[in-house]
C-alpha positions as CSV (number, residue, x, y, z in Angstrom):
1,M,-15.2,-14.7,-16.5
2,K,-16.5,-11.8,-14.4
3,S,-16.0,-8.2,-15.5
4,P,-13.8,-5.9,-13.4
5,L,-16.9,-4.2,-12.0
6,D,-18.6,-7.6,-11.1
7,Q,-15.4,-8.6,-9.4
8,L,-15.5,-5.3,-7.4
9,I,-19.1,-5.8,-6.4
10,S,-18.3,-9.3,-5.2
11,L,-15.3,-7.9,-3.3
12,L,-17.7,-5.8,-1.3
13,H,-20.0,-8.7,-0.4
14,M,-18.9,-9.9,3.0
15,E,-19.1,-13.6,4.0
16,T,-20.6,-14.0,7.5
17,I,-18.3,-16.3,9.6
18,E,-19.9,-15.8,13.0
19,E,-22.0,-13.1,14.6
20,N,-20.2,-9.8,14.2
21,L,-17.4,-11.6,12.3
22,F,-17.0,-11.3,8.5
23,R,-14.5,-12.3,5.8
24,G,-13.8,-10.5,2.5
25,S,-11.7,-11.7,-0.4
26,S,-8.9,-9.5,-1.7
27,Q,-8.2,-8.0,-5.1
28,E,-4.7,-7.7,-6.7
29,L,-4.3,-4.5,-8.7
30,G,-0.8,-5.3,-9.7
31,F,0.7,-4.4,-6.3
32,R,1.3,-6.8,-3.5
33,Q,-0.1,-4.3,-1.0
34,L,-3.9,-4.1,-0.6
35,F,-5.5,-1.0,-2.0
36,G,-6.7,1.1,0.9
37,G,-10.1,1.6,-0.8
38,Q,-10.8,-2.1,-0.6
39,V,-10.4,-2.1,3.2
40,L,-12.6,1.1,3.5
41,G,-15.4,-0.4,1.4
42,Q,-15.3,-3.8,3.0
43,A,-15.2,-2.4,6.6
44,L,-18.2,-0.2,5.8
45,S,-20.0,-3.2,4.3
46,A,-19.3,-5.4,7.3
47,A,-20.5,-2.7,9.7
48,S,-23.7,-2.2,7.6
49,Q,-24.7,-5.8,8.1
50,T,-25.0,-5.2,11.8
51,V,-27.3,-2.2,11.5
52,D,-31.0,-1.9,10.7
53,E,-31.6,-1.1,7.0
54,S,-33.5,2.0,8.0
55,R,-30.1,3.6,9.1
56,Q,-27.7,4.6,6.4
57,A,-24.0,5.3,6.8
58,N,-23.2,8.9,7.5
59,S,-19.5,8.8,8.3
60,L,-16.4,6.6,8.7
61,H,-13.1,7.4,10.3
62,G,-10.2,5.0,10.1
63,Y,-6.5,4.4,10.5
64,F,-4.3,2.2,8.3
65,L,-2.1,0.3,10.8
66,R,-0.1,-2.2,8.6
67,A,0.2,-3.0,4.9
68,G,-2.3,-5.6,3.8
69,D,-1.5,-8.5,1.6
70,A,-3.5,-8.5,-1.6
71,R,-3.0,-12.3,-2.0
72,K,-4.9,-13.1,1.2
73,P,-8.5,-12.6,2.5
74,V,-9.3,-10.1,5.3
75,V,-11.3,-10.8,8.4
76,Y,-13.5,-8.0,9.8
77,Q,-14.5,-8.0,13.5
78,V,-17.4,-5.6,14.2
79,E,-18.2,-4.2,17.7
80,R,-21.7,-2.9,18.3
81,I,-20.8,0.2,20.3
82,R,-24.2,1.8,20.5
83,D,-27.7,1.9,19.0
84,G,-29.4,5.1,20.0
85,G,-32.7,6.7,19.1
86,T,-31.4,7.9,15.7
87,F,-27.7,7.0,15.5
88,S,-25.8,3.7,15.6
89,T,-22.1,3.4,16.1
90,R,-19.8,0.5,15.1
91,R,-16.1,-0.2,15.5
92,V,-14.5,-2.4,12.9
93,T,-11.1,-4.0,13.0
94,A,-9.6,-5.6,9.8
95,I,-7.3,-8.5,10.5
96,Q,-4.7,-10.4,8.5
97,N,-2.3,-13.0,9.8
98,G,-3.6,-12.5,13.3
99,Q,-2.8,-8.8,13.3
100,P,-5.0,-5.7,12.8
101,I,-4.2,-3.9,9.5
102,F,-7.0,-1.3,9.8
103,T,-9.4,0.0,12.4
104,C,-12.3,2.4,12.0
105,S,-15.5,3.8,13.6
106,A,-18.6,4.0,11.5
107,S,-21.8,5.9,12.2
108,F,-25.3,5.3,10.8
109,H,-28.2,7.7,11.0
110,N,-31.9,7.7,10.3
111,S,-33.0,10.2,7.7
112,E,-34.1,13.5,9.2
113,E,-35.2,17.0,8.0
114,G,-33.1,19.9,9.0
115,F,-31.1,23.0,7.9
116,R,-29.3,22.7,4.6
117,H,-26.4,24.5,2.8
118,Q,-23.4,23.4,0.8
119,T,-20.4,24.8,-1.0
120,A,-20.7,25.3,-4.8
121,M,-19.2,22.7,-7.2
122,P,-16.1,23.9,-9.0
123,D,-16.5,25.2,-12.6
124,V,-14.9,22.4,-14.6
125,P,-15.5,20.9,-18.1
126,P,-18.1,18.2,-18.1
127,P,-16.9,14.6,-18.6
128,E,-18.1,14.5,-22.2
129,E,-15.4,17.1,-23.1
130,L,-12.6,15.1,-21.5
131,L,-10.6,12.2,-22.8
132,P,-11.5,8.8,-21.2
133,E,-8.9,6.9,-19.2
134,E,-8.5,4.2,-21.8
135,V,-7.3,6.8,-24.3
136,L,-5.0,8.6,-21.9
137,S,-3.4,5.5,-20.2
138,P,-1.6,4.0,-23.2
139,Y,0.0,7.4,-23.9
140,L,1.0,8.1,-20.3
141,A,2.2,4.5,-19.8
142,Q,5.0,5.0,-22.3
143,A,7.1,6.6,-19.6
144,L,6.8,3.7,-17.2
145,T,8.7,0.4,-16.7
146,K,7.1,-2.7,-18.1
147,E,5.8,-3.7,-14.7
148,N,4.2,-0.3,-13.9
149,R,2.9,0.0,-17.5
150,E,0.9,-3.2,-16.9
151,K,-0.5,-1.8,-13.7
152,M,-1.7,1.3,-15.4
153,L,-3.2,-0.4,-18.4
154,R,-5.1,-3.2,-16.5
155,A,-8.8,-3.3,-17.0
156,K,-10.7,-1.3,-14.4
157,A,-14.1,-1.3,-12.8
158,I,-14.3,2.5,-12.5
159,E,-13.8,4.9,-15.4
160,T,-12.1,8.1,-14.6
161,R,-11.7,11.3,-16.7
162,P,-9.2,13.7,-15.1
163,V,-9.5,17.4,-15.8
164,Q,-5.8,17.9,-15.2
165,V,-3.6,15.3,-17.0
166,L,-0.1,14.8,-15.4
167,D,3.0,13.1,-16.8
168,P,3.5,10.1,-14.4
169,L,7.3,10.5,-14.3
170,H,7.7,14.3,-14.8
171,P,4.6,16.1,-13.5
172,E,4.7,19.9,-13.7
173,V,4.7,21.8,-10.4
174,G,1.3,23.3,-9.9
175,E,-1.4,24.3,-7.4
176,P,-2.4,21.4,-5.0
177,V,-5.8,21.0,-6.7
178,K,-7.2,18.1,-8.7
179,H,-10.5,17.4,-10.3
180,V,-11.6,14.0,-11.6
181,W,-14.9,12.7,-13.0
182,F,-15.7,9.0,-12.3
183,K,-18.4,6.4,-12.6
184,P,-18.6,2.6,-12.8
185,C,-18.1,1.1,-16.2
186,A,-21.6,-0.5,-16.1
187,P,-24.9,0.1,-14.3
188,L,-25.0,-1.1,-10.7
189,P,-27.6,-3.0,-8.7
190,Q,-30.2,-0.7,-7.1
191,S,-28.8,-1.0,-3.5
192,P,-28.3,2.3,-1.6
193,A,-25.8,0.6,0.8
194,L,-23.8,-0.9,-2.1
195,H,-23.4,2.6,-3.7
196,K,-22.0,3.9,-0.5
197,H,-19.6,1.0,-0.1
198,L,-18.4,1.7,-3.6
199,L,-18.1,5.4,-2.9
200,A,-15.9,4.6,0.1
201,Y,-13.8,2.4,-2.2
202,V,-13.4,5.1,-4.8
203,S,-12.7,7.8,-2.2
204,D,-9.2,6.5,-1.8
205,F,-8.5,7.2,-5.5
206,S,-6.0,10.0,-6.3
207,L,-6.7,11.9,-3.0
208,L,-3.3,11.8,-1.4
209,T,-1.5,12.4,-4.6
210,T,-3.0,15.9,-4.7
211,S,-0.4,16.8,-2.0
212,L,2.4,15.8,-4.4
213,I,1.5,18.3,-7.2
214,P,3.3,21.4,-5.7
215,H,6.5,19.3,-5.5
216,G,6.5,17.9,-9.1
217,A,6.3,14.4,-7.6
218,S,4.3,11.3,-8.6
219,I,3.6,7.9,-7.1
220,W,5.1,6.4,-10.3
221,Q,8.6,7.8,-9.6
222,P,10.7,5.0,-8.1
223,N,12.1,7.2,-5.3
224,M,8.6,7.9,-3.8
225,Q,7.2,6.1,-0.9
226,V,3.5,6.9,-0.6
227,A,0.9,5.3,1.7
228,S,-2.4,6.3,3.4
229,L,-2.2,6.8,7.1
230,D,-5.8,7.7,8.0
231,H,-9.0,8.3,6.1
232,S,-12.4,9.9,6.9
233,I,-15.5,10.1,4.8
234,W,-18.8,11.8,5.5
235,F,-21.9,10.8,3.5
236,H,-24.1,13.9,3.2
237,E,-26.8,12.5,0.9
238,E,-28.0,9.3,-0.7
239,V,-25.8,8.7,-3.7
240,C,-26.2,7.0,-7.0
241,L,-23.0,6.1,-8.9
242,D,-24.7,5.3,-12.2
243,D,-24.0,8.8,-13.4
244,W,-20.8,10.8,-13.4
245,L,-19.6,12.2,-10.0
246,L,-16.9,14.9,-9.7
247,Y,-14.1,14.3,-7.1
248,A,-12.7,17.8,-6.3
249,S,-9.6,17.6,-4.0
250,D,-7.1,20.0,-2.6
251,S,-4.1,19.8,-0.3
252,P,-3.8,22.7,2.2
253,W,-0.6,21.3,3.9
254,A,2.3,19.0,3.6
255,G,5.3,18.5,5.9
256,N,7.3,16.1,8.0
257,A,7.0,13.5,5.2
258,R,3.2,13.7,5.5
259,G,0.6,15.2,3.1
260,F,-2.9,16.2,4.0
261,S,-5.6,16.2,1.4
262,R,-9.4,16.8,1.5
263,G,-12.0,16.1,-1.1
264,S,-15.6,17.0,-2.1
265,I,-17.7,14.7,-4.2
266,Y,-20.5,16.3,-6.3
267,T,-23.2,15.0,-8.6
268,R,-23.3,16.2,-12.2
269,D,-25.9,18.8,-11.2
270,G,-23.8,20.2,-8.4
271,Q,-25.1,18.4,-5.3
272,L,-22.5,17.8,-2.6
273,V,-23.0,14.1,-1.6
274,A,-19.8,13.4,0.4
275,S,-16.7,14.9,1.9
276,V,-13.3,13.2,2.4
277,A,-10.1,13.9,4.3
278,Q,-6.9,11.9,4.4
279,E,-3.3,12.2,5.7
280,G,-0.6,10.0,4.2
281,L,3.1,9.3,4.0
282,I,4.8,11.1,1.1
283,R,8.4,10.3,1.6
284,S,11.0,11.1,-1.1
285,R,14.1,8.8,-0.9
286,G,16.8,11.1,-2.2
287,D,17.4,12.5,-5.7
288,W,16.3,10.6,-8.8
289,Q,17.2,11.4,-12.4
290,H,14.9,10.5,-15.3
291,K,14.4,11.2,-19.0
292,D,11.3,13.1,-19.9
293,I,10.0,11.1,-22.8
294,L,6.6,12.8,-23.0
295,G,8.1,16.1,-24.0
């Protein structure tokens, strides 16, 4: 039986159906809805197959149109918009049941020399000083229903070590800032494109939920309806996911049942390799009473 990471790598391998037409399998994570990161990674993978290998992805901008079904495969239609002297542009539409569930534009660029600057990485504890997810999850899962407990405790392909640990049902009100270290649970094949596809997948982890922190809210509370609306990622450098990366996110605004979050992804030594932005639905469906069993 394949490991969770091997399953994830297979998930990002697109089957070619016809020229510019690809099919990807789906992964159930305990929810009927598709995880948005799956569609992001697969769309980028499909687009990459229509571009010369000398050009690497530098950005992706997408909209989630409909909820996807995790029990069914997804078909990706790629439009070759332009191949210029140094940039290529592709438009990708993800389709299920004959309807688009996601659409995006992706850009690919030849490597060039130029001006360089970046913001500094936040000063946070290194991953070795933080508890691994497999230690935290059983404790945090005590507060959840049996169904949600199984979702939290399922085997994962990506290990995460959060700097801030939140009670899933009764999170404290705090500043809209979150820091999480992450890396795959095993070494990856040495494929620069695959590492970017996986980074696109991971970029949907915990980003939108940063906008819930000032409101003492969590996606695990039964009154919350949370969903990604759009997502953008910019790849600044070649990236290797075989060592820890820091996902530093903040949320400068929320309103009108929407939350906006942005993220910066750094290597262990402080190099900024990608930036992310996302707006999503954060709708609270009335009051909800619960017992704080975590003290």
